[in-house]
MDAnalysis code that builds the backbone (N, CA, C; Angstrom):
import MDAnalysis as mda
import numpy as np

u = mda.Universe.empty(354, n_residues=118, atom_resindex=np.repeat(np.arange(118), 3), trajectory=True)
u.add_TopologyAttr("name", ["N", "CA", "C"] * 118)
u.add_TopologyAttr("resid", np.arange(1, 119))
u.add_TopologyAttr("resname", ["MET", "LYS", "PHE", "ALA", "ILE", "PRO", "MET", "ALA", "MET", "GLY", "LYS", "LEU", "THR", "THR", "HIS", "PHE", "GLY", "HIS", "CYS", "ARG", "GLU", "PHE", "CYS", "ILE", "MET", "ASP", "VAL", "GLU", "ASP", "GLY", "ASN", "ILE", "THR", "ASP", "THR", "GLN", "VAL", "LEU", "GLU", "PRO", "PRO", "PRO", "HIS", "GLU", "PRO", "GLY", "VAL", "LEU", "PRO", "LYS", "TRP", "LEU", "HIS", "GLU", "LYS", "GLY", "VAL", "ASN", "VAL", "ILE", "ILE", "THR", "GLY", "GLY", "MET", "GLY", "GLN", "MET", "ALA", "LYS", "GLN", "LEU", "PHE", "ALA", "GLN", "ALA", "GLY", "ILE", "ASP", "VAL", "VAL", "THR", "GLY", "ALA", "PRO", "ALA", "GLU", "ALA", "PRO", "GLU", "THR", "LEU", "VAL", "LYS", "ALA", "TYR", "LEU", "GLU", "LYS", "THR", "LEU", "VAL", "THR", "GLY", "GLU", "ASN", "ALA", "CYS", "GLY", "HIS", "ASP", "PRO", "ASN", "SER", "PRO", "CYS", "GLN", "HIS"])
u.atoms.positions = np.array([
    [0.852, -1.170, 0.000],
    [0.000, 0.000, 0.000],
    [0.895, 1.229, 0.000],
    [0.462, 2.246, -0.720],
    [1.263, 3.469, -0.826],
    [0.381, 4.677, -0.542],
    [0.894, 5.583, 0.298],
    [0.182, 6.776, 0.726],
    [0.856, 8.022, 0.171],
    [0.059, 9.073, -0.059],
    [0.584, 10.388, -0.435],
    [-0.019, 11.424, 0.501],
    [0.855, 12.312, 1.013],
    [0.416, 13.392, 1.895],
    [0.999, 14.692, 1.356],
    [0.151, 15.691, 1.031],
    [0.669, 16.994, 0.597],
    [1.293, 17.692, 1.800],
    [2.498, 18.250, 1.611],
    [3.210, 18.807, 2.760],
    [3.685, 20.240, 2.562],
    [3.858, 20.883, 3.711],
    [4.543, 22.180, 3.816],
    [5.245, 22.161, 5.165],
    [6.525, 22.440, 5.172],
    [7.320, 22.493, 6.397],
    [7.217, 21.202, 7.207],
    [7.201, 20.059, 6.537],
    [7.228, 18.765, 7.194],
    [5.911, 18.246, 7.723],
    [4.821, 18.988, 7.499],
    [3.506, 18.560, 7.974],
    [2.488, 18.672, 6.854],
    [1.354, 18.000, 7.049],
    [0.274, 18.073, 6.077],
    [-0.152, 19.528, 5.869],
    [-0.417, 19.868, 4.613],
    [-0.946, 21.181, 4.285],
    [-2.335, 21.024, 3.670],
    [-3.206, 21.980, 3.956],
    [-4.563, 21.892, 3.415],
    [-4.626, 22.290, 1.946],
    [-3.602, 22.938, 1.430],
    [-3.613, 23.401, 0.038],
    [-3.121, 22.286, -0.884],
    [-3.933, 21.254, -1.042],
    [-3.535, 20.051, -1.774],
    [-2.972, 20.341, -3.160],
    [-3.757, 20.987, -3.997],
    [-3.370, 21.171, -5.395],
    [-2.199, 22.101, -5.615],
    [-1.867, 22.894, -4.606],
    [-0.788, 23.863, -4.781],
    [0.393, 23.604, -3.863],
    [0.457, 22.405, -3.267],
    [1.575, 22.125, -2.368],
    [2.859, 21.953, -3.187],
    [3.974, 22.188, -2.543],
    [5.270, 22.126, -3.231],
    [5.961, 20.786, -3.066],
    [5.429, 19.933, -2.175],
    [6.020, 18.614, -2.013],
    [4.994, 17.628, -1.474],
    [5.204, 16.382, -1.828],
    [4.387, 15.286, -1.336],
    [5.282, 14.291, -0.623],
    [4.800, 13.787, 0.487],
    [5.459, 12.677, 1.149],
    [4.772, 11.415, 0.629],
    [5.543, 10.533, 0.033],
    [5.035, 9.263, -0.477],
    [5.591, 8.173, 0.437],
    [4.690, 7.397, 1.029],
    [5.102, 6.376, 1.989],
    [4.610, 5.001, 1.568],
    [5.534, 4.039, 1.564],
    [5.190, 2.646, 1.313],
    [4.914, 1.959, 2.643],
    [3.880, 1.136, 2.670],
    [3.516, 0.383, 3.870],
    [3.384, -1.088, 3.498],
    [4.055, -1.934, 4.276],
    [3.935, -3.380, 4.111],
    [3.703, -3.992, 5.480],
    [2.739, -4.879, 5.571],
    [2.410, -5.563, 6.828],
    [2.216, -4.579, 7.981],
    [1.592, -3.434, 7.687],
    [1.295, -2.457, 8.723],
    [2.460, -1.593, 9.162],
    [3.602, -1.707, 8.470],
    [4.787, -0.921, 8.822],
    [5.227, -0.043, 7.658],
    [5.649, 1.174, 7.972],
    [6.180, 2.068, 6.948],
    [7.561, 1.554, 6.554],
    [7.723, 1.234, 5.266],
    [8.979, 0.643, 4.801],
    [9.836, 1.595, 3.979],
    [9.216, 2.654, 3.453],
    [9.981, 3.612, 2.649],
    [9.254, 4.947, 2.658],
    [10.027, 6.018, 2.675],
    [9.475, 7.362, 2.647],
    [10.263, 8.196, 1.647],
    [9.555, 8.889, 0.773],
    [10.182, 9.799, -0.190],
    [9.455, 11.132, -0.140],
    [10.187, 12.210, -0.312],
    [9.584, 13.527, -0.461],
    [9.856, 13.949, -1.901],
    [8.768, 14.159, -2.648],
    [8.876, 14.460, -4.072],
    [8.203, 15.776, -4.413],
    [8.769, 16.464, -5.376],
    [8.164, 17.698, -5.887],
    [7.190, 17.320, -6.997],
    [5.935, 17.772, -6.893],
    [4.952, 17.413, -7.920],
    [5.153, 18.234, -9.196],
    [4.559, 17.772, -10.286],
    [4.577, 18.589, -11.502],
    [3.733, 19.843, -11.284],
    [3.871, 20.844, -12.157],
    [3.062, 22.065, -12.025],
    [1.571, 21.751, -11.972],
    [0.842, 22.507, -11.151],
    [-0.586, 22.255, -10.939],
    [-1.413, 22.632, -12.163],
    [-2.118, 21.647, -12.682],
    [-3.119, 21.821, -13.727],
    [-4.159, 20.740, -13.498],
    [-5.417, 20.990, -13.833],
    [-6.443, 19.970, -13.625],
    [-6.067, 18.636, -14.277],
    [-6.158, 17.572, -13.492],
    [-5.899, 16.228, -14.001],
    [-4.463, 15.756, -13.924],
    [-3.513, 16.656, -13.657],
    [-2.093, 16.272, -13.641],
    [-1.748, 15.448, -12.404],
    [-2.173, 15.900, -11.214],
    [-1.812, 15.191, -9.987],
    [-2.405, 13.783, -9.907],
    [-3.665, 13.556, -10.309],
    [-4.160, 12.177, -10.274],
    [-3.315, 11.230, -11.136],
    [-2.952, 11.687, -12.317],
    [-2.131, 10.850, -13.201],
    [-0.755, 10.616, -12.584],
    [-0.119, 11.666, -12.078],
    [1.224, 11.576, -11.500],
    [1.238, 10.646, -10.286],
    [0.279, 10.816, -9.366],
    [0.258, 9.979, -8.172],
    [-0.118, 8.531, -8.506],
    [-0.972, 8.338, -9.506],
    [-1.296, 6.979, -9.965],
    [-0.032, 6.310, -10.508],
    [0.747, 7.039, -11.301],
    [2.004, 6.499, -11.844],
    [2.998, 6.159, -10.736],
    [2.919, 6.854, -9.610],
    [3.797, 6.578, -8.462],
    [3.291, 5.384, -7.653],
    [2.102, 4.865, -7.995],
    [1.563, 3.699, -7.309],
    [0.788, 4.013, -6.044],
    [0.384, 5.269, -5.868],
    [-0.342, 5.675, -4.665],
    [-1.733, 5.054, -4.630],
    [-2.112, 4.542, -3.441],
    [-3.444, 3.958, -3.229],
    [-4.340, 4.862, -2.406],
    [-3.734, 5.658, -1.476],
    [-4.496, 6.480, -0.546],
    [-3.840, 7.848, -0.410],
    [-4.662, 8.889, -0.472],
    [-4.198, 10.251, -0.193],
    [-4.835, 10.679, 1.113],
    [-4.015, 11.226, 2.005],
    [-4.525, 11.811, 3.243],
    [-4.279, 13.304, 3.127],
    [-5.343, 14.099, 3.236],
    [-5.226, 15.537, 3.023],
    [-6.179, 16.305, 3.935],
    [-5.920, 17.576, 4.051],
    [-6.821, 18.427, 4.817],
    [-8.076, 18.739, 4.030],
    [-7.931, 18.878, 2.724],
    [-9.074, 19.197, 1.900],
    [-8.798, 19.010, 0.427],
    [-9.894, 18.854, -0.310],
    [-9.785, 18.663, -1.753],
    [-11.140, 18.964, -2.371],
    [-11.127, 19.616, -3.515],
    [-12.351, 19.924, -4.235],
    [-12.997, 18.674, -4.817],
    [-14.287, 18.772, -5.111],
    [-15.056, 17.633, -5.617],
    [-14.509, 17.093, -6.932],
    [-14.143, 17.968, -7.851],
    [-13.637, 17.502, -9.147],
    [-12.362, 16.679, -8.963],
    [-11.457, 17.156, -8.120],
    [-10.214, 16.412, -7.867],
    [-10.532, 15.050, -7.239],
    [-11.463, 15.024, -6.288],
    [-11.831, 13.755, -5.654],
    [-12.358, 12.769, -6.691],
    [-13.145, 13.261, -7.639],
    [-13.674, 12.393, -8.691],
    [-12.552, 11.867, -9.580],
    [-11.594, 12.728, -9.917],
    [-10.475, 12.297, -10.764],
    [-9.624, 11.241, -10.060],
    [-9.411, 11.407, -8.760],
    [-8.652, 10.398, -8.016],
    [-9.425, 9.094, -7.932],
    [-10.732, 9.167, -7.736],
    [-11.549, 7.951, -7.693],
    [-11.451, 7.201, -9.018],
    [-11.473, 7.930, -10.131],
    [-11.337, 7.311, -11.447],
    [-9.970, 6.649, -11.616],
    [-8.952, 7.185, -10.924],
    [-7.606, 6.616, -10.983],
    [-7.422, 5.492, -9.960],
    [-8.491, 5.171, -9.195],
    [-8.410, 4.093, -8.221],
    [-7.702, 4.475, -6.931],
    [-7.672, 5.768, -6.622],
    [-7.003, 6.259, -5.426],
    [-8.045, 6.752, -4.429],
    [-8.011, 6.206, -3.216],
    [-8.915, 6.640, -2.146],
    [-8.419, 7.959, -1.568],
    [-9.346, 8.837, -1.211],
    [-9.006, 10.140, -0.648],
    [-9.638, 10.277, 0.729],
    [-8.812, 10.630, 1.712],
    [-9.283, 10.909, 3.065],
    [-9.090, 12.403, 3.290],
    [-10.177, 13.143, 3.499],
    [-10.080, 14.584, 3.721],
    [-10.363, 14.926, 5.183],
    [-10.016, 16.146, 5.537],
    [-10.279, 16.629, 6.887],
    [-9.216, 16.226, 7.889],
    [-8.059, 15.748, 7.408],
    [-6.981, 15.333, 8.305],
    [-6.298, 16.562, 8.909],
    [-5.767, 16.420, 10.125],
    [-5.093, 17.540, 10.777],
    [-3.672, 17.748, 10.240],
    [-3.120, 18.925, 10.485],
    [-1.764, 19.271, 10.047],
    [-0.745, 18.615, 10.972],
    [-0.500, 17.338, 10.725],
    [0.453, 16.546, 11.506],
    [1.547, 16.022, 10.580],
    [2.559, 15.400, 11.158],
    [3.626, 14.772, 10.376],
    [3.051, 13.590, 9.593],
    [3.551, 13.341, 8.389],
    [3.034, 12.241, 7.576],
    [3.054, 10.889, 8.283],
    [4.124, 10.591, 9.009],
    [4.215, 9.310, 9.708],
    [3.076, 9.158, 10.714],
    [2.774, 10.228, 11.432],
    [1.696, 10.217, 12.418],
    [0.360, 9.927, 11.746],
    [0.111, 10.565, 10.600],
    [-1.147, 10.385, 9.881],
    [-1.305, 8.967, 9.342],
    [-0.255, 8.459, 8.741],
    [-0.330, 7.109, 8.163],
    [-0.503, 6.063, 9.264],
    [0.240, 6.202, 10.350],
    [0.088, 5.249, 11.465],
    [-1.334, 5.296, 12.030],
    [-1.885, 6.489, 12.192],
    [-3.253, 6.615, 12.700],
    [-4.249, 5.995, 11.721],
    [-4.040, 6.190, 10.436],
    [-4.912, 5.590, 9.422],
    [-4.871, 4.067, 9.532],
    [-3.669, 3.523, 9.620],
    [-3.504, 2.074, 9.694],
    [-4.120, 1.492, 10.968],
    [-4.033, 2.252, 12.054],
    [-4.584, 1.805, 13.336],
    [-6.074, 2.132, 13.476],
    [-6.626, 2.749, 12.418],
    [-8.041, 3.158, 12.408],
    [-8.372, 4.138, 13.530],
    [-7.394, 5.010, 13.841],
    [-7.595, 6.030, 14.876],
    [-7.479, 7.448, 14.314],
    [-7.363, 7.568, 12.996],
    [-7.233, 8.893, 12.377],
    [-8.546, 9.655, 12.539],
    [-8.465, 10.789, 13.201],
    [-9.645, 11.632, 13.415],
    [-9.643, 12.712, 12.340],
    [-10.730, 12.772, 11.577],
    [-10.830, 13.773, 10.526],
    [-11.985, 14.722, 10.829],
    [-11.849, 15.928, 10.305],
    [-12.890, 16.936, 10.472],
    [-13.478, 17.296, 9.130],
    [-13.891, 18.532, 9.011],
    [-14.487, 19.037, 7.782],
    [-13.440, 19.124, 6.678],
    [-13.859, 18.823, 5.467],
    [-13.006, 18.978, 4.298],
    [-12.576, 20.443, 4.234],
    [-11.279, 20.696, 4.308],
    [-10.771, 22.070, 4.325],
    [-10.984, 22.785, 2.996],
    [-11.257, 22.039, 1.952],
    [-11.627, 22.611, 0.658],
    [-13.004, 22.078, 0.305],
    [-13.723, 22.842, -0.445],
    [-14.976, 22.332, -0.967],
    [-16.203, 22.735, -0.181],
    [-16.042, 23.278, 1.024],
    [-17.227, 23.689, 1.770],
    [-17.774, 25.009, 1.254],
    [-16.967, 25.742, 0.520],
    [-17.382, 27.014, -0.061],
    [-17.376, 26.865, -1.578],
    [-18.529, 27.005, -2.246],
    [-18.556, 26.818, -3.704],
    [-17.662, 27.803, -4.456],
    [-17.256, 28.891, -3.826],
    [-16.367, 29.847, -4.478],
    [-14.906, 29.628, -4.094],
    [-14.636, 28.540, -3.371],
    [-13.275, 28.241, -2.924],
    [-12.355, 28.038, -4.130],
    [-11.127, 28.537, -4.083],
    [-10.190, 28.308, -5.176],
    [-9.820, 26.830, -5.302],
    [-10.108, 26.035, -4.294],
    [-9.798, 24.613, -4.339],
    [-10.767, 23.850, -5.240],
    [-11.811, 24.503, -5.737],
    [-12.824, 23.830, -6.542],
    [-12.361, 23.546, -7.964],
    [-11.334, 24.191, -8.433],
    [-10.962, 23.981, -9.847],
    [-10.035, 22.837, -10.017],
])
């Protein structure tokens, strides 16, 4: 299983589509086996779903994401967890695996005029 977390300053950032780095984590038998920090391609609609799919990502943990992006990730076979807190990627993935990850409101998408909608 492979996770992607949009980051800023070593923690999850709510600005998914405009983040400058992603933490990509491999998990085997419930343990994190590899961690990479990668710079994504320039933000354009449809680019990140394709890029993360090519990286083998199965799950994205994020603070928020617009509906269109969520649909594109679903089409790419990638599950999206929104409303996650601004924590370190390792903390988020471990909580997800232990089924203790507490999520709140989607940080994007609650406002139809949000810039995260495109």
